PDB file of the backbone (N, CA, C, O) and the ligand in Angstrom, with CONECT records:
HET     ZN  A 101       1
ATOM      1  N   MET A   1     251.009 125.638  -5.128  1.00  0.00           N
ATOM      2  CA  MET A   1     250.731 125.839  -3.707  1.00  0.00           C
ATOM      3  C   MET A   1     251.803 125.151  -2.864  1.00  0.00           C
ATOM      4  O   MET A   1     252.244 124.046  -3.181  1.00  0.00           O
ATOM      5  N   LYS A   2     252.199 125.797  -1.825  1.00  0.00           N
ATOM      6  CA  LYS A   2     253.224 125.233  -0.958  1.00  0.00           C
ATOM      7  C   LYS A   2     252.594 124.493   0.201  1.00  0.00           C
ATOM      8  O   LYS A   2     251.570 124.900   0.751  1.00  0.00           O
ATOM      9  N   THR A   3     253.226 123.408   0.549  1.00  0.00           N
ATOM     10  CA  THR A   3     252.768 122.675   1.709  1.00  0.00           C
ATOM     11  C   THR A   3     253.658 123.024   2.888  1.00  0.00           C
ATOM     12  O   THR A   3     254.873 122.832   2.850  1.00  0.00           O
ATOM     13  N   LEU A   4     253.046 123.529   3.912  1.00  0.00           N
ATOM     14  CA  LEU A   4     253.812 123.887   5.094  1.00  0.00           C
ATOM     15  C   LEU A   4     254.045 122.676   5.957  1.00  0.00           C
ATOM     16  O   LEU A   4     253.120 121.932   6.281  1.00  0.00           O
ATOM     17  N   LYS A   5     255.269 122.492   6.317  1.00  0.00           N
ATOM     18  CA  LYS A   5     255.602 121.384   7.216  1.00  0.00           C
ATOM     19  C   LYS A   5     255.673 121.910   8.634  1.00  0.00           C
ATOM     20  O   LYS A   5     256.543 122.713   8.970  1.00  0.00           O
ATOM     21  N   ILE A   6     254.785 121.470   9.430  1.00  0.00           N
ATOM     22  CA  ILE A   6     254.804 121.886  10.821  1.00  0.00           C
ATOM     23  C   ILE A   6     255.479 120.794  11.640  1.00  0.00           C
ATOM     24  O   ILE A   6     254.981 119.673  11.741  1.00  0.00           O
ATOM     25  N   SER A   7     256.595 121.136  12.209  1.00  0.00           N
ATOM     26  CA  SER A   7     257.299 120.147  13.022  1.00  0.00           C
ATOM     27  C   SER A   7     256.812 120.237  14.456  1.00  0.00           C
ATOM     28  O   SER A   7     256.853 121.299  15.077  1.00  0.00           O
ATOM     29  N   SER A   8     256.367 119.148  14.953  1.00  0.00           N
ATOM     30  CA  SER A   8     255.882 119.133  16.326  1.00  0.00           C
ATOM     31  C   SER A   8     256.940 118.491  17.221  1.00  0.00           C
ATOM     32  O   SER A   8     257.711 117.647  16.764  1.00  0.00           O
ATOM     33  N   PRO A   9     256.978 118.880  18.474  1.00  0.00           N
ATOM     34  CA  PRO A   9     257.979 118.345  19.399  1.00  0.00           C
ATOM     35  C   PRO A   9     257.886 116.833  19.561  1.00  0.00           C
ATOM     36  O   PRO A   9     258.908 116.164  19.713  1.00  0.00           O
ATOM     37  N   THR A  10     256.692 116.297  19.531  1.00  0.00           N
ATOM     38  CA  THR A  10     256.553 114.848  19.608  1.00  0.00           C
ATOM     39  C   THR A  10     256.679 114.278  18.205  1.00  0.00           C
ATOM     40  O   THR A  10     256.072 114.787  17.263  1.00  0.00           O
ATOM     41  N   SER A  11     257.458 113.234  18.073  1.00  0.00           N
ATOM     42  CA  SER A  11     257.692 112.685  16.751  1.00  0.00           C
ATOM     43  C   SER A  11     256.593 111.714  16.356  1.00  0.00           C
ATOM     44  O   SER A  11     256.761 110.495  16.404  1.00  0.00           O
ATOM     45  N   ASN A  12     255.475 112.281  15.968  1.00  0.00           N
ATOM     46  CA  ASN A  12     254.380 111.426  15.530  1.00  0.00           C
ATOM     47  C   ASN A  12     254.085 111.662  14.046  1.00  0.00           C
ATOM     48  O   ASN A  12     252.936 111.603  13.608  1.00  0.00           O
ATOM     49  N   SER A  13     255.135 111.928  13.297  1.00  0.00           N
ATOM     50  CA  SER A  13     254.959 112.263  11.888  1.00  0.00           C
ATOM     51  C   SER A  13     254.501 111.059  11.075  1.00  0.00           C
ATOM     52  O   SER A  13     253.992 111.212   9.964  1.00  0.00           O
ATOM     53  N   ASP A  14     254.680 109.870  11.622  1.00  0.00           N
ATOM     54  CA  ASP A  14     254.250 108.676  10.900  1.00  0.00           C
ATOM     55  C   ASP A  14     252.762 108.418  11.072  1.00  0.00           C
ATOM     56  O   ASP A  14     252.180 107.555  10.414  1.00  0.00           O
ATOM     57  N   ARG A  15     252.172 109.175  11.958  1.00  0.00           N
ATOM     58  CA  ARG A  15     250.766 108.940  12.227  1.00  0.00           C
ATOM     59  C   ARG A  15     249.897 109.693  11.241  1.00  0.00           C
ATOM     60  O   ARG A  15     250.198 110.820  10.847  1.00  0.00           O
ATOM     61  N   ASN A  16     248.846 109.066  10.865  1.00  0.00           N
ATOM     62  CA  ASN A  16     247.885 109.712   9.984  1.00  0.00           C
ATOM     63  C   ASN A  16     246.498 109.551  10.568  1.00  0.00           C
ATOM     64  O   ASN A  16     246.169 108.547  11.200  1.00  0.00           O
ATOM     65  N   PHE A  17     245.705 110.568  10.336  1.00  0.00           N
ATOM     66  CA  PHE A  17     244.370 110.552  10.904  1.00  0.00           C
ATOM     67  C   PHE A  17     243.327 110.755   9.822  1.00  0.00           C
ATOM     68  O   PHE A  17     243.565 111.431   8.822  1.00  0.00           O
ATOM     69  N   CYS A  18     242.188 110.165  10.041  1.00  0.00           N
ATOM     70  CA  CYS A  18     241.094 110.300   9.092  1.00  0.00           C
ATOM     71  C   CYS A  18     240.738 111.772   8.929  1.00  0.00           C
ATOM     72  O   CYS A  18     240.525 112.491   9.905  1.00  0.00           O
ATOM     73  N   GLN A  19     240.680 112.200   7.674  1.00  0.00           N
ATOM     74  CA  GLN A  19     240.392 113.588   7.373  1.00  0.00           C
ATOM     75  C   GLN A  19     238.990 113.983   7.835  1.00  0.00           C
ATOM     76  O   GLN A  19     238.709 115.152   8.098  1.00  0.00           O
ATOM     77  N   LYS A  20     238.139 113.001   7.924  1.00  0.00           N
ATOM     78  CA  LYS A  20     236.745 113.294   8.234  1.00  0.00           C
ATOM     79  C   LYS A  20     236.409 113.188   9.710  1.00  0.00           C
ATOM     80  O   LYS A  20     235.850 114.111  10.302  1.00  0.00           O
ATOM     81  N   CYS A  21     236.760 112.042  10.303  1.00  0.00           N
ATOM     82  CA  CYS A  21     236.361 111.839  11.693  1.00  0.00           C
ATOM     83  C   CYS A  21     237.529 111.964  12.668  1.00  0.00           C
ATOM     84  O   CYS A  21     237.321 112.013  13.880  1.00  0.00           O
ATOM     85  N   GLY A  22     238.756 112.015  12.147  1.00  0.00           N
ATOM     86  CA  GLY A  22     239.903 112.251  13.002  1.00  0.00           C
ATOM     87  C   GLY A  22     240.455 111.030  13.698  1.00  0.00           C
ATOM     88  O   GLY A  22     241.350 111.140  14.535  1.00  0.00           O
ATOM     89  N   ARG A  23     239.932 109.869  13.361  1.00  0.00           N
ATOM     90  CA  ARG A  23     240.423 108.649  13.980  1.00  0.00           C
ATOM     91  C   ARG A  23     241.814 108.316  13.444  1.00  0.00           C
ATOM     92  O   ARG A  23     242.123 108.592  12.285  1.00  0.00           O
ATOM     93  N   GLU A  24     242.647 107.726  14.292  1.00  0.00           N
ATOM     94  CA  GLU A  24     243.971 107.340  13.833  1.00  0.00           C
ATOM     95  C   GLU A  24     243.857 106.172  12.866  1.00  0.00           C
ATOM     96  O   GLU A  24     243.093 105.232  13.085  1.00  0.00           O
ATOM     97  N   LEU A  25     244.634 106.254  11.790  1.00  0.00           N
ATOM     98  CA  LEU A  25     244.500 105.274  10.720  1.00  0.00           C
ATOM     99  C   LEU A  25     245.546 104.184  10.790  1.00  0.00           C
ATOM    100  O   LEU A  25     246.651 104.389  11.291  1.00  0.00           O
ATOM    101  N   THR A  26     245.181 103.032  10.283  1.00  0.00           N
ATOM    102  CA  THR A  26     246.135 101.942  10.133  1.00  0.00           C
ATOM    103  C   THR A  26     246.783 102.073   8.754  1.00  0.00           C
ATOM    104  O   THR A  26     246.289 102.802   7.894  1.00  0.00           O
ATOM    105  N   SER A  27     247.875 101.371   8.557  1.00  0.00           N
ATOM    106  CA  SER A  27     248.545 101.430   7.261  1.00  0.00           C
ATOM    107  C   SER A  27     247.642 100.862   6.161  1.00  0.00           C
ATOM    108  O   SER A  27     247.733 101.274   5.005  1.00  0.00           O
ATOM    109  N   ASP A  28     246.788  99.934   6.518  1.00  0.00           N
ATOM    110  CA  ASP A  28     245.842  99.381   5.543  1.00  0.00           C
ATOM    111  C   ASP A  28     244.862 100.437   5.071  1.00  0.00           C
ATOM    112  O   ASP A  28     244.527 100.504   3.888  1.00  0.00           O
ATOM    113  N   GLU A  29     244.406 101.256   5.996  1.00  0.00           N
ATOM    114  CA  GLU A  29     243.435 102.293   5.646  1.00  0.00           C
ATOM    115  C   GLU A  29     244.078 103.347   4.757  1.00  0.00           C
ATOM    116  O   GLU A  29     243.451 103.862   3.832  1.00  0.00           O
ATOM    117  N   ILE A  30     245.330 103.661   5.046  1.00  0.00           N
ATOM    118  CA  ILE A  30     246.051 104.615   4.212  1.00  0.00           C
ATOM    119  C   ILE A  30     246.222 104.043   2.804  1.00  0.00           C
ATOM    120  O   ILE A  30     246.047 104.740   1.804  1.00  0.00           O
ATOM    121  N   ALA A  31     246.567 102.762   2.756  1.00  0.00           N
ATOM    122  CA  ALA A  31     246.784 102.113   1.467  1.00  0.00           C
ATOM    123  C   ALA A  31     245.498 102.041   0.644  1.00  0.00           C
ATOM    124  O   ALA A  31     245.511 102.294  -0.560  1.00  0.00           O
ATOM    125  N   ILE A  32     244.412 101.701   1.287  1.00  0.00           N
ATOM    126  CA  ILE A  32     243.166 101.573   0.526  1.00  0.00           C
ATOM    127  C   ILE A  32     242.661 102.945   0.081  1.00  0.00           C
ATOM    128  O   ILE A  32     242.024 103.063  -0.967  1.00  0.00           O
ATOM    129  N   THR A  33     242.941 103.976   0.871  1.00  0.00           N
ATOM    130  CA  THR A  33     242.579 105.331   0.448  1.00  0.00           C
ATOM    131  C   THR A  33     243.329 105.682  -0.832  1.00  0.00           C
ATOM    132  O   THR A  33     242.749 106.223  -1.773  1.00  0.00           O
ATOM    133  N   LYS A  34     244.620 105.369  -0.858  1.00  0.00           N
ATOM    134  CA  LYS A  34     245.425 105.634  -2.053  1.00  0.00           C
ATOM    135  C   LYS A  34     244.872 104.866  -3.243  1.00  0.00           C
ATOM    136  O   LYS A  34     244.799 105.378  -4.360  1.00  0.00           O
ATOM    137  N   LYS A  35     244.495 103.654  -2.981  1.00  0.00           N
ATOM    138  CA  LYS A  35     243.992 102.777  -4.025  1.00  0.00           C
ATOM    139  C   LYS A  35     242.663 103.298  -4.574  1.00  0.00           C
ATOM    140  O   LYS A  35     242.437 103.297  -5.784  1.00  0.00           O
ATOM    141  N   LEU A  36     241.804 103.734  -3.689  1.00  0.00           N
ATOM    142  CA  LEU A  36     240.460 104.128  -4.108  1.00  0.00           C
ATOM    143  C   LEU A  36     240.389 105.565  -4.600  1.00  0.00           C
ATOM    144  O   LEU A  36     239.589 105.883  -5.480  1.00  0.00           O
ATOM    145  N   ILE A  37     241.209 106.424  -4.046  1.00  0.00           N
ATOM    146  CA  ILE A  37     241.117 107.840  -4.394  1.00  0.00           C
ATOM    147  C   ILE A  37     242.235 108.229  -5.353  1.00  0.00           C
ATOM    148  O   ILE A  37     241.981 108.613  -6.495  1.00  0.00           O
ATOM    149  N   ASN A  38     243.461 108.128  -4.884  1.00  0.00           N
ATOM    150  CA  ASN A  38     244.577 108.625  -5.684  1.00  0.00           C
ATOM    151  C   ASN A  38     245.874 108.196  -5.020  1.00  0.00           C
ATOM    152  O   ASN A  38     246.067 108.386  -3.820  1.00  0.00           O
ATOM    153  N   ARG A  39     246.743 107.624  -5.806  1.00  0.00           N
ATOM    154  CA  ARG A  39     248.034 107.181  -5.267  1.00  0.00           C
ATOM    155  C   ARG A  39     248.800 108.295  -4.581  1.00  0.00           C
ATOM    156  O   ARG A  39     249.521 108.066  -3.611  1.00  0.00           O
ATOM    157  N   GLY A  40     248.634 109.513  -5.101  1.00  0.00           N
ATOM    158  CA  GLY A  40     249.424 110.620  -4.578  1.00  0.00           C
ATOM    159  C   GLY A  40     248.739 111.402  -3.485  1.00  0.00           C
ATOM    160  O   GLY A  40     249.248 112.428  -3.034  1.00  0.00           O
ATOM    161  N   THR A  41     247.596 110.927  -3.060  1.00  0.00           N
ATOM    162  CA  THR A  41     246.851 111.695  -2.070  1.00  0.00           C
ATOM    163  C   THR A  41     247.570 111.733  -0.721  1.00  0.00           C
ATOM    164  O   THR A  41     248.248 110.782  -0.332  1.00  0.00           O
ATOM    165  N   SER A  42     247.407 112.835  -0.033  1.00  0.00           N
ATOM    166  CA  SER A  42     247.930 112.894   1.329  1.00  0.00           C
ATOM    167  C   SER A  42     246.777 113.113   2.292  1.00  0.00           C
ATOM    168  O   SER A  42     246.970 113.470   3.455  1.00  0.00           O
ATOM    169  N   THR A  43     245.595 112.895   1.789  1.00  0.00           N
ATOM    170  CA  THR A  43     244.390 112.986   2.590  1.00  0.00           C
ATOM    171  C   THR A  43     243.813 111.589   2.714  1.00  0.00           C
ATOM    172  O   THR A  43     243.448 110.960   1.721  1.00  0.00           O
ATOM    173  N   TYR A  44     243.740 111.120   3.933  1.00  0.00           N
ATOM    174  CA  TYR A  44     243.331 109.734   4.128  1.00  0.00           C
ATOM    175  C   TYR A  44     242.055 109.643   4.943  1.00  0.00           C
ATOM    176  O   TYR A  44     241.696 110.538   5.708  1.00  0.00           O
ATOM    177  N   TYR A  45     241.390 108.518   4.742  1.00  0.00           N
ATOM    178  CA  TYR A  45     240.141 108.281   5.461  1.00  0.00           C
ATOM    179  C   TYR A  45     240.136 106.892   6.074  1.00  0.00           C
ATOM    180  O   TYR A  45     240.805 105.977   5.592  1.00  0.00           O
ATOM    181  N   CYS A  46     239.371 106.753   7.140  1.00  0.00           N
ATOM    182  CA  CYS A  46     239.236 105.442   7.762  1.00  0.00           C
ATOM    183  C   CYS A  46     238.245 104.605   6.961  1.00  0.00           C
ATOM    184  O   CYS A  46     237.561 105.115   6.074  1.00  0.00           O
ATOM    185  N   VAL A  47     238.176 103.337   7.277  1.00  0.00           N
ATOM    186  CA  VAL A  47     237.284 102.420   6.556  1.00  0.00           C
ATOM    187  C   VAL A  47     235.832 102.902   6.605  1.00  0.00           C
ATOM    188  O   VAL A  47     235.112 102.848   5.608  1.00  0.00           O
ATOM    189  N   ASP A  48     235.425 103.363   7.760  1.00  0.00           N
ATOM    190  CA  ASP A  48     234.042 103.814   7.907  1.00  0.00           C
ATOM    191  C   ASP A  48     233.714 104.990   6.992  1.00  0.00           C
ATOM    192  O   ASP A  48     232.673 105.008   6.335  1.00  0.00           O
ATOM    193  N   CYS A  49     234.604 105.958   6.957  1.00  0.00           N
ATOM    194  CA  CYS A  49     234.348 107.152   6.162  1.00  0.00           C
ATOM    195  C   CYS A  49     234.498 106.857   4.665  1.00  0.00           C
ATOM    196  O   CYS A  49     233.803 107.454   3.843  1.00  0.00           O
ATOM    197  N   LEU A  50     235.395 105.947   4.315  1.00  0.00           N
ATOM    198  CA  LEU A  50     235.518 105.538   2.915  1.00  0.00           C
ATOM    199  C   LEU A  50     234.231 104.860   2.456  1.00  0.00           C
ATOM    200  O   LEU A  50     233.719 105.140   1.372  1.00  0.00           O
ATOM    201  N   ALA A  51     233.724 103.974   3.288  1.00  0.00           N
ATOM    202  CA  ALA A  51     232.493 103.268   2.954  1.00  0.00           C
ATOM    203  C   ALA A  51     231.361 104.259   2.726  1.00  0.00           C
ATOM    204  O   ALA A  51     230.562 104.114   1.801  1.00  0.00           O
ATOM    205  N   GLU A  52     231.311 105.261   3.581  1.00  0.00           N
ATOM    206  CA  GLU A  52     230.273 106.270   3.454  1.00  0.00           C
ATOM    207  C   GLU A  52     230.452 107.071   2.165  1.00  0.00           C
ATOM    208  O   GLU A  52     229.490 107.340   1.445  1.00  0.00           O
ATOM    209  N   ALA A  53     231.701 107.445   1.891  1.00  0.00           N
ATOM    210  CA  ALA A  53     231.983 108.262   0.712  1.00  0.00           C
ATOM    211  C   ALA A  53     231.656 107.524  -0.587  1.00  0.00           C
ATOM    212  O   ALA A  53     231.174 108.118  -1.551  1.00  0.00           O
ATOM    213  N   PHE A  54     231.925 106.227  -0.591  1.00  0.00           N
ATOM    214  CA  PHE A  54     231.689 105.448  -1.812  1.00  0.00           C
ATOM    215  C   PHE A  54     230.327 104.760  -1.787  1.00  0.00           C
ATOM    216  O   PHE A  54     229.967 104.029  -2.709  1.00  0.00           O
ATOM    217  N   ASP A  55     229.583 105.007  -0.720  1.00  0.00           N
ATOM    218  CA  ASP A  55     228.244 104.451  -0.593  1.00  0.00           C
ATOM    219  C   ASP A  55     228.244 102.923  -0.660  1.00  0.00           C
ATOM    220  O   ASP A  55     227.426 102.302  -1.338  1.00  0.00           O
ATOM    221  N   VAL A  56     229.180 102.359   0.062  1.00  0.00           N
ATOM    222  CA  VAL A  56     229.245 100.905   0.162  1.00  0.00           C
ATOM    223  C   VAL A  56     229.315 100.534   1.630  1.00  0.00           C
ATOM    224  O   VAL A  56     229.368 101.403   2.501  1.00  0.00           O
ATOM    225  N   LYS A  57     229.316  99.239   1.897  1.00  0.00           N
ATOM    226  CA  LYS A  57     229.407  98.795   3.278  1.00  0.00           C
ATOM    227  C   LYS A  57     230.862  98.735   3.726  1.00  0.00           C
ATOM    228  O   LYS A  57     231.774  98.548   2.921  1.00  0.00           O
ATOM    229  N   ARG A  58     231.053  98.898   5.023  1.00  0.00           N
ATOM    230  CA  ARG A  58     232.392  98.817   5.598  1.00  0.00           C
ATOM    231  C   ARG A  58     233.060  97.487   5.226  1.00  0.00           C
ATOM    232  O   ARG A  58     234.262  97.422   4.969  1.00  0.00           O
ATOM    233  N   GLU A  59     232.249  96.443   5.208  1.00  0.00           N
ATOM    234  CA  GLU A  59     232.761  95.118   4.867  1.00  0.00           C
ATOM    235  C   GLU A  59     233.316  95.092   3.444  1.00  0.00           C
ATOM    236  O   GLU A  59     234.278  94.381   3.153  1.00  0.00           O
ATOM    237  N   ASP A  60     232.700  95.870   2.571  1.00  0.00           N
ATOM    238  CA  ASP A  60     233.165  95.915   1.182  1.00  0.00           C
ATOM    239  C   ASP A  60     234.562  96.518   1.103  1.00  0.00           C
ATOM    240  O   ASP A  60     235.407  96.065   0.331  1.00  0.00           O
ATOM    241  N   ILE A  61     234.790  97.544   1.913  1.00  0.00           N
ATOM    242  CA  ILE A  61     236.114  98.170   1.940  1.00  0.00           C
ATOM    243  C   ILE A  61     237.127  97.190   2.521  1.00  0.00           C
ATOM    244  O   ILE A  61     238.239  97.048   2.011  1.00  0.00           O
ATOM    245  N   ARG A  62     236.724  96.521   3.590  1.00  0.00           N
ATOM    246  CA  ARG A  62     237.632  95.543   4.203  1.00  0.00           C
ATOM    247  C   ARG A  62     237.931  94.403   3.240  1.00  0.00           C
ATOM    248  O   ARG A  62     239.056  93.905   3.190  1.00  0.00           O
ATOM    249  N   ALA A  63     236.932  93.992   2.479  1.00  0.00           N
ATOM    250  CA  ALA A  63     237.130  92.930   1.497  1.00  0.00           C
ATOM    251  C   ALA A  63     238.125  93.372   0.428  1.00  0.00           C
ATOM    252  O   ALA A  63     238.935  92.578  -0.051  1.00  0.00           O
ATOM    253  N   LYS A  64     238.052  94.648   0.063  1.00  0.00           N
ATOM    254  CA  LYS A  64     238.989  95.189  -0.927  1.00  0.00           C
ATOM    255  C   LYS A  64     240.413  95.179  -0.386  1.00  0.00           C
ATOM    256  O   LYS A  64     241.354  94.822  -1.095  1.00  0.00           O
ATOM    257  N   ILE A  65     240.562  95.569   0.869  1.00  0.00           N
ATOM    258  CA  ILE A  65     241.884  95.547   1.506  1.00  0.00           C
ATOM    259  C   ILE A  65     242.441  94.127   1.458  1.00  0.00           C
ATOM    260  O   ILE A  65     243.599  93.906   1.105  1.00  0.00           O
ATOM    261  N   GLN A  66     241.586  93.172   1.821  1.00  0.00           N
ATOM    262  CA  GLN A  66     241.982  91.774   1.815  1.00  0.00           C
ATOM    263  C   GLN A  66     242.369  91.325   0.405  1.00  0.00           C
ATOM    264  O   GLN A  66     243.356  90.616   0.211  1.00  0.00           O
ATOM    265  N   TYR A  67     241.572  91.753  -0.568  1.00  0.00           N
ATOM    266  CA  TYR A  67     241.822  91.387  -1.961  1.00  0.00           C
ATOM    267  C   TYR A  67     243.181  91.916  -2.429  1.00  0.00           C
ATOM    268  O   TYR A  67     243.977  91.173  -3.004  1.00  0.00           O
ATOM    269  N   PHE A  68     243.435  93.178  -2.185  1.00  0.00           N
ATOM    270  CA  PHE A  68     244.696  93.767  -2.643  1.00  0.00           C
ATOM    271  C   PHE A  68     245.898  93.124  -1.943  1.00  0.00           C
ATOM    272  O   PHE A  68     246.970  92.993  -2.534  1.00  0.00           O
ATOM    273  N   LYS A  69     245.713  92.730  -0.701  1.00  0.00           N
ATOM    274  CA  LYS A  69     246.786  92.021   0.004  1.00  0.00           C
ATOM    275  C   LYS A  69     247.056  90.676  -0.656  1.00  0.00           C
ATOM    276  O   LYS A  69     248.201  90.265  -0.842  1.00  0.00           O
ATOM    277  N   GLU A  70     245.964  90.008  -1.001  1.00  0.00           N
ATOM    278  CA  GLU A  70     246.106  88.670  -1.586  1.00  0.00           C
ATOM    279  C   GLU A  70     246.782  88.699  -2.951  1.00  0.00           C
ATOM    280  O   GLU A  70     247.533  87.790  -3.305  1.00  0.00           O
ATOM    281  N   ILE A  71     246.506  89.750  -3.710  1.00  0.00           N
ATOM    282  CA  ILE A  71     247.148  89.830  -5.025  1.00  0.00           C
ATOM    283  C   ILE A  71     248.550  90.435  -4.917  1.00  0.00           C
ATOM    284  O   ILE A  71     249.254  90.579  -5.916  1.00  0.00           O
ATOM    285  N   GLY A  72     248.940  90.785  -3.698  1.00  0.00           N
ATOM    286  CA  GLY A  72     250.291  91.266  -3.463  1.00  0.00           C
ATOM    287  C   GLY A  72     250.514  92.716  -3.846  1.00  0.00           C
ATOM    288  O   GLY A  72     251.617  93.092  -4.243  1.00  0.00           O
ATOM    289  N   CYS A  73     249.486  93.525  -3.734  1.00  0.00           N
ATOM    290  CA  CYS A  73     249.626  94.948  -4.041  1.00  0.00           C
ATOM    291  C   CYS A  73     250.679  95.584  -3.126  1.00  0.00           C
ATOM    292  O   CYS A  73     250.642  95.434  -1.905  1.00  0.00           O
ATOM    293  N   THR A  74     251.602  96.287  -3.746  1.00  0.00           N
ATOM    294  CA  THR A  74     252.724  96.829  -2.985  1.00  0.00           C
ATOM    295  C   THR A  74     252.312  97.905  -1.983  1.00  0.00           C
ATOM    296  O   THR A  74     253.023  98.148  -1.008  1.00  0.00           O
ATOM    297  N   LEU A  75     251.182  98.542  -2.215  1.00  0.00           N
ATOM    298  CA  LEU A  75     250.725  99.561  -1.277  1.00  0.00           C
ATOM    299  C   LEU A  75     250.415  98.944   0.087  1.00  0.00           C
ATOM    300  O   LEU A  75     250.447  99.620   1.115  1.00  0.00           O
ATOM    301  N   PHE A  76     250.118  97.660   0.071  1.00  0.00           N
ATOM    302  CA  PHE A  76     249.710  96.989   1.299  1.00  0.00           C
ATOM    303  C   PHE A  76     250.833  96.183   1.933  1.00  0.00           C
ATOM    304  O   PHE A  76     250.614  95.486   2.923  1.00  0.00           O
ATOM    305  N   SER A  77     252.014  96.269   1.380  1.00  0.00           N
ATOM    306  CA  SER A  77     253.130  95.548   1.961  1.00  0.00           C
ATOM    307  C   SER A  77     254.221  96.539   2.319  1.00  0.00           C
ATOM    308  O   SER A  77     254.096  97.737   2.069  1.00  0.00           O
ATOM    309  N   SER A  78     255.278  96.032   2.901  1.00  0.00           N
ATOM    310  CA  SER A  78     256.335  96.942   3.335  1.00  0.00           C
ATOM    311  C   SER A  78     257.551  96.872   2.418  1.00  0.00           C
ATOM    312  O   SER A  78     258.694  96.935   2.872  1.00  0.00           O
ATOM    313  N   VAL A  79     257.289  96.743   1.141  1.00  0.00           N
ATOM    314  CA  VAL A  79     258.373  96.756   0.170  1.00  0.00           C
ATOM    315  C   VAL A  79     258.911  98.175   0.072  1.00  0.00           C
ATOM    316  O   VAL A  79     258.139  99.112  -0.130  1.00  0.00           O
ATOM    317  N   PRO A  80     260.220  98.351   0.211  1.00  0.00           N
ATOM    318  CA  PRO A  80     260.774  99.696   0.136  1.00  0.00           C
ATOM    319  C   PRO A  80     260.568 100.305  -1.245  1.00  0.00           C
ATOM    320  O   PRO A  80     260.570  99.599  -2.253  1.00  0.00           O
ATOM    321  N   PRO A  81     260.392 101.625  -1.280  1.00  0.00           N
ATOM    322  CA  PRO A  81     260.171 102.287  -2.561  1.00  0.00           C
ATOM    323  C   PRO A  81     261.325 102.036  -3.510  1.00  0.00           C
ATOM    324  O   PRO A  81     262.478 101.993  -3.082  1.00  0.00           O
ATOM    325  N   GLY A  82     261.043 101.874  -4.752  1.00  0.00           N
ATOM    326  CA  GLY A  82     262.080 101.601  -5.702  1.00  0.00           C
ATOM    327  C   GLY A  82     262.009 100.164  -6.194  1.00  0.00           C
ATOM    328  O   GLY A  82     262.450  99.840  -7.297  1.00  0.00           O
ATOM    329  N   GLN A  83     261.445  99.313  -5.350  1.00  0.00           N
ATOM    330  CA  GLN A  83     261.314  97.911  -5.751  1.00  0.00           C
ATOM    331  C   GLN A  83     259.879  97.559  -6.091  1.00  0.00           C
ATOM    332  O   GLN A  83     259.563  96.399  -6.352  1.00  0.00           O
ATOM    333  N   LYS A  84     259.028  98.539  -6.087  1.00  0.00           N
ATOM    334  CA  LYS A  84     257.619  98.202  -6.236  1.00  0.00           C
ATOM    335  C   LYS A  84     257.236  97.965  -7.694  1.00  0.00           C
ATOM    336  O   LYS A  84     257.743  98.594  -8.622  1.00  0.00           O
ATOM    337  N   MET A  85     256.343  97.053  -7.830  1.00  0.00           N
ATOM    338  CA  MET A  85     255.818  96.743  -9.153  1.00  0.00           C
ATOM    339  C   MET A  85     254.476  97.413  -9.314  1.00  0.00           C
ATOM    340  O   MET A  85     253.607  97.314  -8.447  1.00  0.00           O
ATOM    341  N   GLU A  86     254.314  98.090 -10.420  1.00  0.00           N
ATOM    342  CA  GLU A  86     253.015  98.700 -10.691  1.00  0.00           C
ATOM    343  C   GLU A  86     252.051  97.615 -11.149  1.00  0.00           C
ATOM    344  O   GLU A  86     252.419  96.711 -11.900  1.00  0.00           O
ATOM    345  N   LEU A  87     250.837  97.721 -10.693  1.00  0.00           N
ATOM    346  CA  LEU A  87     249.850  96.748 -11.143  1.00  0.00           C
ATOM    347  C   LEU A  87     249.030  97.322 -12.272  1.00  0.00           C
ATOM    348  O   LEU A  87     248.138  96.651 -12.791  1.00  0.00           O
TER     349      LEU A  87
HETATM  350 ZN    ZN A 101     236.822 108.471   9.452  1.00  0.00          ZN2+
END
């Protein structure tokens, strides 16, 4: 399947929105989505929708984000690709 790239006049290509509720996502939310769902996913969810999907509390998702940051997970830092260590 081909992915169509739609170029919009405003350069907001770095922005990602929750697939479910449409809220703009933080880089942490994108990272935790990758962590919880699939590293290669291009479908992201906000903390609230992730919590709902996994049937956990929002705090649990936030705690996970905090945990992965503390262990130095590269998805949660700004290490350029190529230097990342797989966990
Ligand atoms: Zn959402």
